N, C-alpha and C positions, 0 to 999 in steps of 0.2 A: 756657669749657668746660661749665659747668652748662647754659647755654642751648642749646649744641650738643647735649648729651646729651638734654635735654628734647625737642628737635625730633625726635630719633631714637627717642624712647620709652624711653630708659634712665634718665630722672630724672623725678620727679614734678613736676607743675605748681606745687605749693606745698606747703610742709611743714605748712600749716595744716589741721587736721582738726576744727575746731569750737571752741567756747568752752573755755578752759583750766579745769581742775578742780584746785584746790589743796586736796587732802584732807589732813587731819591738823590738829593743834592748833598755831596760830600762837604760843601761849604769851604773848600780850600784847606781842609784839616790835614795835619801832618801826622805820620805814624812812624815811630822808631821801632824797628824789629831787631830783636837780639837773637842772633843765630841764623846762619844760612844753610840749615838743613832743609829737608823737604817741607817741614811745617812752615818755617820762616819764609822760604821762597814761594810756597803756595800763597801765603798771605800777601806777600809783596806783589806777586803777579796779579792777583785779583783786585787788591786795593788800588793799585796804580791804574788799572783798567777802569776803575770806578771814579777816578779823579782825585785820589789822595796823593799827597807828597810823601814819598816813602824813602827811608834809608835803612840799611841793614848793617849791623856790626857783627863781624864774624871772627871768631878766635883763630881759625886756621888760615893758611895761605891758599886754600881751595874751598870751593863750595861743596855741599853735600852732607857734611856731618858724618853720621854712621853709614850713609850711602857712599861706600868707599871701596876702591879696588886697588890692589897692590900689584905692581908690575916690576920687571927688571929695571934696576937703576933707582927705584924709590928708596928713600931712607925713612925708617920708622924709629922714632925716639919715644921711649916710655919713661914713666916715673922711675927714679932710681938711676937714671943716666944711661941705661942700656940703649945702644944704637944698633940697628940692623940695616944693612944695605942689601936689598933684594937682588939676587943674582939669577932670576928666572930668565930663560931664553925669550927673545922678542916674540910677542904674540901669545905668551902664556901668562896667566894671572890667577889671583885668588881673591875672593870677596870675604874680607874678615868680618864684615857686618852682615846685613841682609843679603840673601843669595837666591831667593825664590819668591815668586809672586803667585798666590792662589787665584784661580779663575774668578772667584767671587769678590775679589778686592777691586770693585768697580771704579772707585775714584782713581786709584793709581793707574789702572789700565786705561782709563779715559785720558789722563794727563800724558801717558806714554803715546797714545794715538795723536793727541793734539800737538805734542811737541816732537813728533816724528822719531820716536825711539823704537827701533826695530827689535822685536821680541823673537825668541825661539823657545822650543819646549825645554822645560826642566824636568828631568826624569826622577820622580820621587820613588816610584816602585819599579825595580828591575828584578824580575823573578829569578834571574840568574846570579844576582849578587848573593852575599853570604849572611847568615846568622851564625854567631860564634859564641860559645860559652867555654871558658878556659877549663872547666872541670867536667865537661860532657863530651862524649864521642871522642875520647882520648885527645881532646883539644883541637880536633880537626873541624874546620868551618863546614857548615852545611848550606846547601843552596836554599834560598828562600822558597822556591817552588816546591822543593821536597818536604820541608818542614810544614808548609801551609797545607799541602795535599795530604800528608800523613796525619796531621792534626785533625783536619776536617774528616778524613776517612775513619779515623779511630773513634771520634765522637759520633759520627753518623752511624757506625756499626753498633755502638752502645745504644743509641736511641732507637735504632731499628729493632734491636733485640727486645728492648722494653715494650715497644709498640706491638710486636708480634706476640708477646706474652700476655697481652691484655692489660698491662699496667696503666694504660691511659684511658680506660673505658669511661671513667667518671668525668673526664675533662675533654676528650676528643671523640667525636662520633665515629661510627664504623667507616662511613664514607670518607671522612677526613683522615682517618688512619691509613686508608689505602693511598690517598693522595700524598700523605706524609711519607709513606714508605717509598713512593715513586720519587719524591723530591730528594729524599735522603740518598737514594741510589745515584741520582744525578749529581747532587752537591758533593757527596762523599766519594764518588767513583767506586761504588760497591758493585760486587758481582751479582748474579741472579739470586744467590742465596743470602744476599745482604751482608757479605763479608768483604773486608778490605784486605787485599793481599796482593802478591806479585802477579800481575797479569797486564795485558795490553790496555785494559781499561784504566787502571791506576797510573800506568806509564804515560798516558796522554796528559796527565796533570803533573806528576812528580819528575818525569823525565825517564829516559831509557838507559839500560845498560849498554845497548848498542842501538844507535839511532837508525831510523829507516834509511836505506841507501839505494844503490843502483847495481844492476847486474847480479852476480852470484851472491853478493853480500847485502841484498836489498831487505831481507827480513829483519825487522827490529827484534830486540830482546828486552823483556821487561826488567826493570830494576827492583831491588828488594826494599820494601818499605821499612821504616823504623817503627818500632812498637810505640803505642800511645803512652805507655808507662815511662819509657825512656824520654820521650818528648816532654812529658809533664815534669819529670825530675830535672831536665835540662833548663827549664824556664825559658826556652827560646820562644815559646808561644807569646810571651809578653811583648815581643817586638812587632808582632803582626798588627797590633792596634795602631802603630805609627802610620800605617798606610790608609787606615780607615778613618782616622780623625778628620774632622771637618776641614781644618786649615791645611791638611796635607793631601787632600783628595785630588785626583787628576781632573782637569788639566792644570799644570803649573807652568810658569814661564820664567825666563830670565832675559835680560837685554843682551843682544849680540855684542860681544867684546868686553863685557864686564858690567857689573851693576852700576858703576859710577856714570854710565851713559845717561842715566836718568838725572842725576845731579848736574851733569854738564849741560843737559838740555834745558833744565830750569835756569841755569846760570846764563845761558845764551839769551834768555828772555829778560832777565832782571840784573845781569851782572854789573851794569853801570851804577847801580845803587848800592852795591856791596862794598864796604870798607873791610879789607882783609887784615889779618894779624892784629885785630883789636880785642884785647882782653878786658872784659868788663870788670870793674872793681867796686862799683857802687851804683845803686838805683834809687833815685829820689823822686818824689812827686808832691804836688800841691794841687790846689783847686783848679789851676789853669794849665798844667802841663807836667811833663816828665823830664828829668835831667839824668843822664847816664854818664858816669865817669868811666874812662877806660885808658889803657896804655897801649902804645904801639910796641909790637915785639922788638922792633929795631931800636926804639927809644924808650925803654921801660921806666926811665926815671922821670919822664914828662907825662903828667896826668892831663888828659884832654877830656872835653865834655861834648856831648851831643844832646840836643833838646828836641822835643816834639810835643804835640798836643796829646798824643796817646802812645802807649807802648804795648807791643805784643812780645812777650818774653818766651822764647823756646829753649832757654838754657836748661840742661838736665838738672833735675832737682838735687842730685848728688853734689853739684857745684853751686847751684842757686842757694842752697841752704847755708852756705858758708859766706855769702856776700851780705854786706849791709843793704837792707831792702826796706823801703817804706811801704809796707802793706799792713793790713789788719792782723790782729792776733789769730783769728781763725785760718786765714790763708797761710800765715807763718807756720802754724801748727800742722797744716796739711802738707806744706813743703817738707817739713822735717819728719813726717810720718812714713815716708816711702823710701825704703832701702833699695839699692840697685843690685840686680842679679849679676852673679859672676859668670863669665863665659870666656872660653879660650878656643881659638881656631889656629890650626897649624897647616900651612901649605908646604908640600914636599915635591921637589922636582926629581924626576927619574930619567935615566938615559933613554928609555924606551917605554912605550905604553904596554907594559907586560900584562896588565889586567885585561886588555883586549886581545893581544896576540896569544897569550897562554891560556886564558880562562874565559874568553868570550864574554866579558863584562863590559857593556857599553852604557855608561851612565848609571845613575841610581846610587843607592847607599847600602853599605854593609853595616850591620849592627853587632856590637860585642859587649860583653860584660867587663872587658879590660878597661883600664882608666881612660883610654882614648875615646871610648864610647861609639864613635862612628868613623867610617872611612867612606868618603864620597868621591865618586868618579866623575871626571869632567864631562859636561854635556855639549862639548864642541870639539871639533877636530877629529871626529870619529874615523877610525880605520886608516889613519895616516902614519907614516913612518916618523921616527925621531922622538924627541923628548915629550914628556907629558907631566901634568901636575895633578896630584891627588890632594884632596882635603884629608890630611892624615890624622886629624883629630878634631872633634867638635864636642866640647864639654860645655854643658849649660847647667849651672847651679850644682849643688852637691859638693861633697868633700874633695872629689877629684879636681873640680874646677879651681878650688882655692889652693890645692896642692900644686897644680901646674902654674897658677898665678905667682906663687912664691918662688918658682924657679927662674933662672936666667933664661933668655930666649934660646941660647944654645942648648941648655939642658932640656928645655921643652922639646926642641926638635929631635935631640938624641933619644929622648924617651919615646917619642912618637914612632921613630924608626924601630926601636927595640920592640915595642909592643906590636907594631904593625907587622913585623916579620913573623909573628905567631899566626897570622892569618895569611899573609903573602910572603912565603920564604924568599922571594926574589928581592925583597927590600934591601937586604944587606949588600948585594952585588950591584944593584941598579941605582941606588940613591946617589944624588949629587949635592943638593943643597936645599935649604928650607927657610921659612920665615914663620914666626909665631907671634900672635897678638893675644894678649891677656887684657880684657877690657877694663878691669879695675886699675890697670896701670896706664890706660890711655888718658892723657892729660885733659882732653876736651870733653870727657864723659865721666871718668872715674866709675865705670860700671857699664854693663851692657844695656839694661833697660829697667824702667821702674817696676818694682816687684810688689804690687799691692797685695796685702792680705785682705780677706773678706771683711774683717773688722775695721781695718783702716779705710777701705773703700766706702763702707757704710757711714763711717763717722766723718771722713774728711774730703771725699771726692768732690762733692758739690761746692764746698768752700774753695777747693783748689781751682775750679773752673769758672767761678763767678768773676765778673768784672769788678776789680777792687780799686775804686777810685778811677784812675785812668790807666790801669794796668790789667791786662788779661794774659793768662798763660796758655800756651799751646805746645804740642809735641806728643809723642806716643804715650808719655806718662799721663796726659790729660785725655785719655781715651779708654775704651774697654778692649782695645787691641794692643796691649803693651808688647813692645819688641817688633811690631809690624809697621811697615811704612804706611800702610793704609790708615792705621790709627793716627799717625802724625798728620796726614793730609786731612782726614775727617775732623780732627781737633782744630786745625787751622781754619777750615771752612766754617765750623760752628762758631769759633771765636770772632772771626771777622763779620759774620752775619749779625751777631749780637752787638758788636762794637758799632757797626754801621747803623743799626737801628737806633742806637743811643745818639749817635752823631746827628742823624736826620731829625730826631725829636728835640734836640737842644737848640 
């Protein structure tokens, strides 16, 4: 609803209006933050600046949480005991969690600027990438530009025909009908007779059978459009909305060198207050403060405790719901009401960047109805020789996500190669190695992101976000932007603002 309202101009692009200002005396108060993801480190950075004593307990041996990049030499261990050692060539990587930043995620972009994180374009829409349906066009992938042009052309021709037959007389004036016909000709690449067919007009949008050249071969040849009926039956038109949706509209960005550049930049600012390898086992509170029990990964038999006046908890609800926690019934019910989305990402290394060399695909995403759902092409290292990495699968929710989660990592990679070869035949010969992350098997999240239903959000969301005694929650699950880093940051800023107001007034 929020995104629909935004597109209509009824909601703001982002609640962020610049750096938070925590005015008033912090009175020497201490805050214990659980989790060194972006929400936790945002809270730590701003609270410490305002005069609070801050400590962070972090489950992993690194900061960032789901802000994570996998490179050659990294070891990934998942529930069930499976271990993967990434064998990517130096300089190549995959982002198993967040991998793109919309232009309207103003808070995240502002922190990137303030923390000197260099960004580069993320190509969401590449007209030369593919749309693929296993049972359409004999299983052959189609260029996005061709499907888009032919779909628009076919629909425009139908509407032009209706307009010319006077079927719109009751709703559209004669003058507007003329303007409508002009716009349909332009939008749908129709000829003077308002037909969509093979000519140099449509070729300017869908591509040529022979591109304009030089010398004796300079004349281009038009390509043959696909009929509207075939496109409708293929269902390929449904993928076109992926580029129009608010969160995926250009311009999008990514940090140079990997998404974890953001987590590392935050850690440079607050790293000295982070205690790594600290697994929280219990959260208790009373009228004067909070006590958190935890164990060190190297000494799991020894229970330690950390105390503070206040606690900001960013632990994913999938884990928090399993911990002994001193909060009210309404907050407990809220924590237990949110399941976590299933998601799988698979990175594949190939001997050469064949998608560029053979098919002129530079960045962007191909969509398919095969179980792998998407193939994404790297937005760095363009036009260079040597190895390259594809995101060979990105599954988010649905049966395929859970099916791949149930596989071993090696099986996931093998399946991604098998299915990917139906779109890029070069897969079988060029593939070298891969790494697969199934988020329900990741120990520090047990799922990709909080998946609120409308009913659960209506009933429980406010209870989840309220300050409960001396504990307040933050993270993407405590936002209306689940699965986005912007949601994590905005939730943290909201939480510390309300906490600080309470501290100042007490």
